[in-house]
Each structure stands twice: as C-alpha cells, then as structure tokens.
N, C-alpha and C positions, 0 to 999 in steps of 0.2 A: 723371690728373684724375678718375678715379672716386678715390681715396683721397683727394684734398682734399677733394671735395664730401662725402664721408663724413666725414670729421672736422670740416668747417664746421658739418653738421649735426648731429654728436655735442656740439660745443661749444654750439652754439645752445642744444640740448635741456636742455643741461647748467645753462646760463644761467636758462634758463627754469623747473628745477627750484629755484633758489633763490627766486623770487617768491612763490609762496603762501605760505608761513611769514611773510614780511611782511606779507603781506595779511590774514593770518588774526589778527597782532597789532594792525591798525587795527581790525578789526571788534571785540575784544576791548576795547582801550584806548579808542579815538575813536567808534567807534559805541553799544557796550554801556554802558559806564563812564561816558562822557562824555555819553550818552544825546542822540545827533544821528542819528536813525534815517534822516534823508534822506540821506545818506552811504552807507547799505545797498545801493542797487541799484547804482551806482556802483561801489562794492569789490567786490560779487558778480559784477558784470559784468566786471571787471577780472580776476578771479580766472576766472571762464569761459576769458574770453580766453586767459587763460595756459595752462591745462590743453589747449585747443584746439591752440595753437601749439607747446606742448610736444608734446604727440604727435602733430602733424603732423610735426613736424622729427625724432621718433623712427622714425616711419613710412618716412620718406624716408632715415633713418641704416639701417635693416634694409633697404630694399630696395637701394640703391647699395652696401650691404656684401654683400650677398648674388652680387649683379654682379659685385662686384669678388672674391669668394670663389672663384666658378665659375671667373673666368677667372686667378687665381692657381692654382687646382690643376690646370688644364686645360693651363696654360703648366708646371709641376712635373711633370706626368705626362709630356708631350712631350720634357723634358728628361732625365726618368730614362728613358723608352723608346728615346730618342735614344742614350742613354749606354748601354743593353742592347746597341744593334743595332752599335755600335762594338767592342765587346767581343769577346773572342778564343773559339773553340770551349771551350778549358778551363775558362772560368769555368762555362757552361754543363752540362760535363760532369760538373762536381763538386759542383752544386747541383741540387736538384728542383724541376720546372715549378710547382707548387703554391708554393714557398717564395719563388721571384723573386715570381711573379704578387701575393703577399701585399705584397711591399714597393712593386709598381707602383699598385697600389689601395690597400689598406687602409691602410698606411702612411705612403702619400704625402697622404692625406684628414687622417691625424692632423697632419702637419706642415703641411699648409697651415691648418689651423684655429688653431694657435697664430699663426702669420704674420698671419692676417688678422682673425678672430675676438679673440684674445689681444691684438694691437696695439691693434685699435680699443677693446676693452673696457677695455685698461690705459690709453688715453687719456681714454677717458670718466672712468673712475675717479678720475683724476690730476688732472683739471679741475674735478670734484664737490669732491673733498677739497680743492683748493686755493683754489677759490671759499668753500666753507662755514666752512674754516677761517679765510678773511679775515674774513666777516660774523660769525664767535663772538667773535676778538678784538676786533673793531670794538665788537659789541655787550655784551660784559662779559669784559675779560681774566683775570680769577680764573677766572671759569667756564670757560672755555676753556684754561686752563692743566689745571685739573682733569680735564676730558675728555680728554686727552692722557697719562695717568697710566697707562692701561691699554696703551698702545702698546710699550713696550719686551717687557713679556710675550706680547703677539702676534707681534714679530718674532721671539724666541725659539723661540717653537712652531712656526713657520713655518719655521724652520731645521732643527729635528728633525725635523718633517714631511718638508721635501725630501730628507734624506739618507735616512731610511727607505724611502718610496712610491718613488724612482727605481728602484732593484732591484728592486721589485716588477713596475712595469711595463715593465722589459726582458725579464723572466720571462714578462709576458702578450703581450708581441709575438713573442718566440719559440715559444710555445704555440698561439698564433694561426696560425703559419706552419707549424707541426708539422701541426696540424690541416687546413689548406688542401691540403698537402703530399700528405699520406694520402689525403684526399678526391680530388684530381686523379688519385692513382694508382688507388683503389679504381674511381672511374667509368672509367677508361680500361679496365681491367682485367675489367668486368663478365662479359664472355664466359667467363670463367676460374673466376670466383668462380660463376656459372651451371652450368658444366660439371660444377667439382668439389663442388658441392654445399655450398658453404663461406660461406653467409651468416650463419649464426651466430658463426662466426669472425670475420668482417669487421665484424658487429655489436658484439662485442665490442673489435676492436682501435679503432674509432671510439668506442666510449664510453669507454674508458681513455683517448684524446688529449681527448676533449671534457670527461672529468671534471677532466683536469689543467688545463685553459685555464680552466674554473671556479673551480678551489681557487686558483689564480694570482689570478683576479679578484676573488674573496671576500676574500683577503687585503688588496689595495687597498682594496676597499670597507669593511674592516673597521675598518682604518686609519682610513679618512676619517670612518668613523660617528660615530669619538671625538674625533676633530680636530675637525671642522665646528662640532657643540655645543658644545666647548669654547670654541672661538673666540667664538660669539657669546655664551655666557655671561659670558666675560671682558669682553665690551666693555658687557654689560649692566651691569657695575659702575661703569661711568663715568655712565650713566644716575640709579644710585643716589647716586652722589656728588653729580650735577648737582642733583637733586631736592633733596638734605638741604642744600647751601648755597643753592639758590636758594631754597628756601621760606622759610629763615631771613632771605635779601637782600628778599623780597616782604613779610616780617611786619614787618620794618627799615625798611622803606620804601625801600628802596634799589633795588628792582626794581619794576615794575608785573606785573601778573599778563600781561599781553599780550606782555610781553617774554620772562618765564620760558616761557611757552607756544611763544613764536618760538624761543627757545633748545634749545628740548627739541626743538623742529620739527628746527632745522638737525642737531642733536647725531643723530637718527634718522636723518637722510641722510648723516650724517660716516661712523656706521659700516658704512652699506649699501655704499659703494664699496672700505671695508677688507675685508669680507666677499668682495664680487667679486674682488677681486685674491688672497684667499685660493684661491678657486675657479679663478682664472687660474693661480696655483701647482699646483695639482692636473692641469688641463690640460697647464700646462706641462712636468711631469715625463712624462705619457703621450706626448707632442709629442717630448719628448727622447729618448725612449727608441725612437720610431719613427724619429724624425731621424737615428739613428746608423746603421739600417740601409738609410734612402733614400740617404744621403751615402757609405756605403759604395760603392755602386753610381757616384754621380757621381763620387767619387775614385779608382775603380778604374782605372788605364792597362791599355789592352789588352797582352797580351802580344805579338801580330802587328800591327804597323803600318805603314803605310808610311813609309821612310827619306824624309829631307829632300830636296829637289829629284828625288825618283822622276818620272820622265817615259814616257809611252809612246814605244817605238823605233819601231812600225810600225801600221797600221790593222791588221794579222791576224798571226799568228804562223804561221810553217810546221809549227812541233811537233815539232824535234828537242828532243830530252828527254836530259838527262845525269845521273847521281847520281856526283859526284866524293868519295870518300872520307868517305861520309856516315857521320856518330855522331849517334845521337839517344836521348832516355829521357824519360817521361813524370815523372820524379820524378827529383831530383837524384843519390840511393843507387841508381838504376838504370838498365839501358843495355836499349834496344830494338833497335837497329839497330847494329852496329858495322864500319864499313871499307867500305862497300857503296858498289859502283862499277858502273855501269851505261849503256850509251850505246845510245840509241832513235833510229833514224832516222825522219824524217817519215813518216808514212805506213804506219809498220812495226806489225804486232799483235801484244802482246806478251801472253801469259798469266803470270801471278804464283800459284805453287802451291807449297804446304809445308804442314805441319801449324799447328793453331789457335795462335796466338800467336807466330807466327814473326816477323813483321812485316812481312806484306803490305800490309794496310791502312794501317799507319803510313807506310810509303813513300808512298803515293798521298796521304796526309795532308799531308807535306810537299811534295810538288808541287802541291798547293793553298794553299799556306803556311796550312792550319789551325794549324798548328804550324810553328816554325823548328828547324832544324838545329844541332846542337848543336856540331858540328864538321862541316869538310868547305862542301861546297854543294851544291844543287841547279839546275841550269841549263836554260833553255828557250831555242831558238834561239841558244846561246851567253851569253845573261844571266841573271845570277844572279836567282832569283826574287824575292829580297830588294830587287835594285834597282829593280823592277818596280812599278806601282800595285796595291796590290791588286784593286780595279775590274777594272783592264784584264786582270792574270793571270787571274783567275778568270771573267772573260768570256770566255775562250779554252778552257776547259773545259767540257764535259759532264759530270754525272754522275747514274748510276743506280745506285740504292743496291740492296742487297737485299731491303728492304723500304722501296719508296718512300713518301715523305710526301706526300699528296694533301691538299690544303685543303678546308676544311668550305664548299665552293660547288659550281661548277656543272664540267662536263666544260671546257667553252671555259674557264672562267678558270682552272683549274688547267692547262690547255695553254699558254696564253699566257703564265703566268709570269715564262717564260723570253724574252718579247718583248710587252711591252704594246702596242705599237703595231701589233700583226698582226691583218690582216684576216680575215675569213673563209675566204678561197680560201686563204691559207696554211695556217690552223688544218687545214683539212679536208686539206690535201695532205700535213700533216706526220703526219697521223692515218692517211690511206691509208699510207703509207710504214711506220708502225709496226703494221700491221696491227690497228688499232684502230677504223678507220671502221664496218665493219660492226655491230660489237658499242653501237656509240655510237648508231647510228641505229636501233638496234631498243629505245632506252632511252625510257622516256614522252615526254621532250623532247628529246631527239636531244642535241644538244650543250649545250643549257641545261638537261639535266637534272641536279636535285640531288641529291650522290653523299655526302653526308652527312661527318659528323667522321672524318678519315682514311682518305676514302673508302671508309668501310664497307659501302656499298652496291653496291660491286664485287669481284669475285674479286680473290685474289692476280695471276694472270696480267692480267685487264683493270688490274688498276694498275698492271702494270709496261708495258705497252705505253702506255698515258697516259703514264709518266713518258719511256718514249721517244720518244714525240710530242713530249714539252716538250722534249729535249733536239736533238731534228732540228728546231724550229722555231727553235732558239736556232744552230745551224749551227756549232758550235765546231771549232778543228781538232784538238783532243786530248778524247778519250772515257774515260770511267773507269767500267768495269762490276763493281760491289762483289757478286758473289753473284748477277748478274742474272736468272739462268735456275733458283734453285732453287725448289724447295716446289711445283711445278708439273707437272701433267699433261702427258704426251708430245704429245697435238695442241696445245697452249697452246706447248709448249716449241718445238715447230717453227715456229709462227708468229711467235713472238718470235725464234727465230734467223734466220727470211728477216730481220725487220726490222732486226737487228743487221747482218746481213751490210749491208745497204742504207745502214746509217748509219756504217758502218767505213771504206767506201770512200772512199780519200783521205785518213783521216783517223787520227792516231795513237791507238792504242786499247791500253788495261792492262785486264785483266780477270782478276779474281780468281773462284775457281771452285775448289770440293772435286771436282766434278763432271767428272772428268779425261775420260772419253768425248768429252765436248762440244770439246775443243780442238786436235783434228786439223787444224782449219782455220788457226791461227795460225802467225806466221812464225817466232815463238820462245817457248819456254816457259824462264822462269826459275825455277830452283827456290829458294825460302828456306827457312832454317833457323838457329833461332836466334840471328836480326839479321844474317844474312849471306848474301850467295849462295853457294849451291855446289854449283850446275847450272845449264848452260844449253845449248840447242838445240832440235830439234825432236823429236816423239814418238818416232820409231823409233830416232834416236840416243842420246836417253836410255834408251830401254828396252834397248838393245844394251848400255848400259854397265853396267847393273845396279845403278845408284846410289839415291839418295835418292829420285829421282823414280819408278822401277821397283818400289819397294820399297811406295812410296803406291800404286801401280796395281794392282800383284797383290793387296793388302791391300784394297782395293775390290771387285775383282771376284773376288777369291778364286782367281786362277788359279794 
C-alpha cells in the first residue's frame, strides 16, 4: 500500500511539473504580446496553485517513500539476520565478525537504497520523460526529434561507465568490510594493545586499511567526476540545437516566442530526468556490489540442517552416547578423526585428554552437530543425531566453554539465556548451585548489575560460574565442559569443582582438560591422539599401563 501511495504521489507531482511551462507560454503570448493584462492574475494564480500542489505531492512522496524505505530495510535486515541464525558454525569460523556485521548493516542499506529510492526515482524520471516527450512532439515534432539526437551518445557513455565502475564498487565494499573487521578485532583486543604498548602499530594498521578504502572510493569518484559533467555537456548540445532551429522558426513566423520558451522549458525538464537516471545508474552499481555480498548470505545453505521428517522421539533424553566408526575432517583434504568408537552410559562422567589438536573438541562438536560426521555416526539414546531436530538435540546438551561468552547485559540476562521464562527463584537457585550467588549479591545492583561486553567487569572465575549457572538453569541430561577450570586460581577452582559436582550428578558429562590432576573423580578417562582413541580407563589403570596418558601426566608434573 505504501508503494502504491508513493507512486501515485510521484505521478501527480510529475504531471503538475508539466503545467508551469504551458502557463508561462500563456503569459508571453496571450498576456504580454496580445496585451490582455486582465488575464495575468488568473494565470499567476494557476501558476502558484500548480507550484503548491506539486510541492505538496513531492512532500508526501518523500514522506511515504521514507516510511517505505525504513520498512524495507528493516525487513531485509531481518531476513539477513535470520539467514545468519540458520547458518552452520563453519560459516562463522571462516569469516571475521566485522565483515559479517558490514553485510548486515552497511551492505543492506545500499541494497535497500536501489530497491526503494532507485525504483521510485526511476518511476518518477520515466513518467517525466514520457510526459515531456509527448508534450514536445505535440508542440513541434521537428524540434522534438532534434532534442533526441544526444540520446544515443548518452546511452553509449552510460554503458561504458557501468562496465568500469562496477568493479570499483566491489573493491569499495570489500575494503569497508576489511576496515570494519579490523576495527572490531582491535577494539576487542584493546587490553592487549595497552598491555604491549602497541598503540602506534595499531594506528598504522588502521591507517593502511583506511587509506585503501579512501583510494578505492576516490577511483570511483574520479570516474564519476568525468562522467557526470560529460553527460550534462552532451545534454546541453540538445539545447543549442533547439535554440538554433527554434530561433529560426520564430523569425520565420512558424513559432511564437511563448511556444519557443515553453519548448525550452520542457527541454530543460527533459534532460533533468535523464541525468537522474545516470545518477541512479551510479547508485545501482554501488548497490549491486553490496547486493552480491548480502545475497551470498541469503543464498548460503547451512552445512548442518534438519533432515526431512525429523521428529522429537521423547521429551527428554537419558544421555546414552555412542560414537560408531566416526570419521571427520574440517577440509576435504584433511582428516581430524579416524574410525573413532566410544560408548558412554547415561550419567557417566568421561574425561577427554590428549595433546593439542588430537581431536578432543571435534568429538564434542560432532555431538552437538556443529558439524556432521564424514563417515560413521554419532548416536544419542540410539538415535542418530542427524535424525533429531537441531533445536531438540542442542536443547538436551549444556556447554561450558574454556572462555565462556557473556553478553553485554546484566547477570540475570546472561543466566536466563538458557531459559527465558525462568523467574528469580530459579535463577537464584541456579546461581547458588554454581557458587555464584555470593559474589553476585556483592555487585552494585546484584543480579541486575551490568557486566559489560563479554562480561569484562567479571573475573575469569566469576564468568565461569555464571556460565555454569546458565547450564544449571537449562537442566540438560548431557553436559560438556571444555577446559572449564583452566586459567583460574586454586580457591576459585575449588568453588567451580563443587559447582561441577552438583551439576554433573545424574548427567552424562564430557570434560576436556589439560590439568590432569583434576580428573581423579571421573568414571573414565579417554585418551585421544592423532584423531583416534588410543587408551581408556581410570587414572590408576592408565598410569600403570605406562602409555600415552602416563607420559602426559609425568610430563605435566615432572615426575
């Protein structure tokens, strides 16, 4: 409806644009030359009325067009963001956050501009061209034909400009994304910059990227600086032709002065929409470069998605996990896991240990279907995880990462992220079980304290406990701890260990840890090396065997 109203207002404004030249012709021929001054007030009143109505229609067009524009850009942003939410983890691991942000914000705005402003401008310019062309041919077809002579030159130049400038704008959009990606990274790592006193180095990196962006923009602007005046000049030659032949027609008595002035007025209006179309072409090339980046997101299919007919088998899983001849690699030419076989009973606590890059984290990513196996299968309660709906599967698993991510909000908002319907009593109970309640109540606003971006106002141990509280509130049958007690002091570790003991009771638990001294209470230790399981058992049995685990333990404690 907004589009229809916008186009109607544009059409009325265009029609009213054709009235003043005709009224000026009446003033010259019928009022001045025919010496009929009594007509002047009426003609001037009609001229004033046409100006008022034209500008009123233009004002309404701009108003409705802006409303349509914002609705369109909001809808497009939501589509792009929704598409991002559906994409697999691999998409984000292979792209910088700043680059993705540029696509959602800046690139989306450029796409919206051509779809809304561009279409509206093209319609207005087209209607103006059609109306003025008809008026010129009705008035004098010979002069009208002369006015069309520059058009082929304008078309050829527009085609040349389009071919040249499109590549420039593709480079501009890429340089904008690179600049934003760096800026996001630099601001996230400001502590390291301050700590290592690398302000000048970072300033130089930013300057290099900013300079690249400026140079790419200048290339397009330089081309436009020649193209736009050139098009105006070519259009001006049409005016010269009309003056030449029109003046001769007036002297020969074929035209009145008023008719020539009216024709020249229409001619001025004729080349204005042509120049607007050239500007739209300029805008279009910028938008096309941006749209390629936006629609790349919309067209990307998730590597991991629900299979057709996937259904929830039960309300809650028991937590039996099995890896059956699992093979996996992040790249087609590389293998991370090879023929992994592992069976875990419901409620069993499993520790995964091994050298860095052995495949421990990859095993758990396959369990949560961040990635899909290349061969074999991962089963939960006998169900292939690929046959379960993604939201159901991930709803059954709680994850505490080595560096838990906290959102820029309050403590409460971060805890309830796992269950947005939870009330204060449940939130506090989860915090108490996570040994987080005491430090939360000492914060300025308690559970409503703002903790900053990534929880910057909290210590590492405090963030760990908030993340544990979040998982406790979720109450999943399967829990994953990825280096959950690394990089913290002994006192904080004790509190976290107590929280973990409460959380893991009755839940299938996977723990990845390099601090092997913390693994005495697990039911089984699984040793992973070079993408396969090489040992399993409890701590004492593995130490007696004197294999890979014993070597890791002795190297860590220098026994």
